[in-house]
C-alpha positions in Angstrom: 169.2 23.5 -160.6 169.1 22.3 -164.2 170.1 18.8 -165.4 173.8 19.0 -166.1 173.6 16.3 -168.6 171.7 18.5 -171.1 174.3 21.3 -171.0 176.9 22.2 -173.8 180.1 21.5 -171.7 183.4 23.0 -172.8 185.2 19.8 -171.8 184.0 16.4 -173.2 183.4 13.8 -170.4 186.3 11.7 -171.9 188.8 14.5 -171.2 188.0 14.6 -167.5 191.1 13.2 -165.6 191.5 12.2 -161.9 193.1 15.4 -160.7 191.2 15.9 -157.4 189.2 12.9 -156.5 187.6 12.2 -153.2 186.5 15.8 -152.4 182.8 15.2 -153.0 180.3 17.4 -154.8 180.2 21.2 -155.4 178.2 23.8 -157.2 179.6 25.6 -160.2 178.2 28.0 -162.8 177.7 27.5 -166.5 180.2 30.3 -167.1 182.9 27.8 -166.0 181.5 24.5 -167.3 179.9 25.7 -170.5 181.7 29.0 -171.4 185.0 27.8 -170.3 185.8 30.7 -168.0 188.3 30.1 -165.1 187.3 30.2 -161.5 187.7 33.7 -160.1 185.8 33.2 -156.8 185.5 30.2 -154.7 184.1 29.7 -151.3 183.2 26.9 -149.0 180.0 26.8 -146.9 178.3 24.2 -144.7 177.6 21.2 -147.0 173.9 20.7 -148.1 174.2 16.9 -147.7 176.6 14.0 -147.2 178.1 14.2 -150.7 178.4 17.9 -150.9 181.8 19.3 -150.1 180.4 22.8 -149.5 182.5 24.3 -152.3 181.0 26.9 -154.7 182.8 28.0 -157.9 182.1 31.2 -159.8 183.8 32.9 -162.8 183.3 36.4 -161.2 181.1 37.5 -164.2 177.8 36.1 -162.8 175.2 38.9 -162.0 172.6 38.5 -159.2 170.0 37.9 -161.9 172.2 35.2 -163.5 172.6 33.4 -160.2 168.9 33.7 -159.4 168.2 31.5 -162.4 168.8 27.8 -161.3 169.4 26.7 -164.9 172.8 28.6 -164.7 174.5 26.4 -162.2 174.5 22.7 -161.3 176.1 20.1 -159.0 179.3 18.5 -160.0 182.1 16.4 -158.6 184.8 18.7 -157.4 187.2 16.7 -159.7 185.3 17.9 -162.7 185.8 21.5 -161.8 189.4 20.9 -161.1 189.7 19.8 -164.7 188.3 23.1 -165.9 190.6 25.0 -163.6 193.4 23.0 -161.8 194.5 26.2 -159.9 191.7 25.4 -157.4 193.2 22.1 -156.3 195.6 23.4 -153.6 192.8 25.1 -151.7 190.3 22.2 -151.6 191.2 21.1 -148.0 190.5 24.6 -146.7 187.9 24.6 -143.9 184.3 25.6 -144.2 184.0 29.4 -144.2 187.1 29.9 -146.5 186.9 32.1 -149.6 189.4 32.8 -152.3 189.4 35.2 -155.3 191.5 36.3 -158.2 190.9 39.1 -160.6 189.2 37.9 -163.9 190.2 34.4 -163.3 193.9 35.0 -163.8 196.9 35.3 -161.4 197.1 33.8 -157.9 194.1 33.3 -155.7 194.1 35.4 -152.5 192.1 34.6 -149.4 189.1 36.7 -148.7 188.9 37.8 -145.1 185.5 39.4 -144.9 183.4 37.0 -146.9 180.0 35.9 -145.5 177.7 33.7 -147.7 174.2 34.7 -148.3 171.4 32.7 -146.7 169.8 32.0 -150.1 
């Protein structure tokens, strides 16, 4: 993954408020943090380490090719992504294996019943 400090973020660091603190780290794509798209798909897998929550956030517009490039996503505090899209907050205590989606980042999230994360 690329160095998130070198990315052109939509939200200045000074605008990040304590909306969802204490949830640990996550992975999010540049389509959310740099392009400002809302989260359209979120899932929670087994954490990679002690500070990882297991949450992964995508805008729904990422292709496989886009996701294969590690420069297009980075690790963040979950609170940071909650500032980009506060609609995720009510789902953050869902267990590992949970997944939620909404069409084009608008409307209500619905739980995905048949999601299985890839082994990549």
